[in-house]
C-alpha positions, 0 to 999 in steps of 0.5 A: 966218599962211599962206605962199603960195609958188610952185613957183619960190620953193620950188625957189629956197629948196631951191637956196639950202639946197643951196648953203649945204650945199655951201659948208659941206662944202667948208669942212670938207674944206679945214679937214681938209686944212689940219690934215693938212698941219700935222700932217705939218709938225709930224711933220717938225719933231719928227723934226728936233728929235730928230736935232739933240738926239741929235747934240748929246748925242753931240758933248758926250760925245765932247768931254768924253772927248777933252778929258780924256785917258783912260788907256784906248784902249778908252774912247776907241774906245767913246766914238767908236764907239758914238755913230757907231752911234747916229748911223747909226741916227738918220740911217737912221730920218730918211731912211727912209719908214716910213708912208704918208699916204693919204687916209681912206676912208669905210667899211671896204669894199674897193675 
């Protein structure tokens, strides 16, 4: 079985193959961008969860010490002061940009 293809048909076939390759690569790029966006959203949600958990833990410990009267003023000061330090640390970390999400480059050469 032999095929008799004209140059126009051969050129059209190559064009279709190139179009399919272009669509496939565009879909892969779109999927990678969606995955990066989802990863960034999950990172933010994870940070929010850790901050809320820490705040709940701090409030719980303070509530226990305040409702059960302690004989020592130093204990009350420690229970109110130390969590304030932890809270300020957590807030500083939450509000500080520590990484830059830059697009990946192919190769390791310099620009």
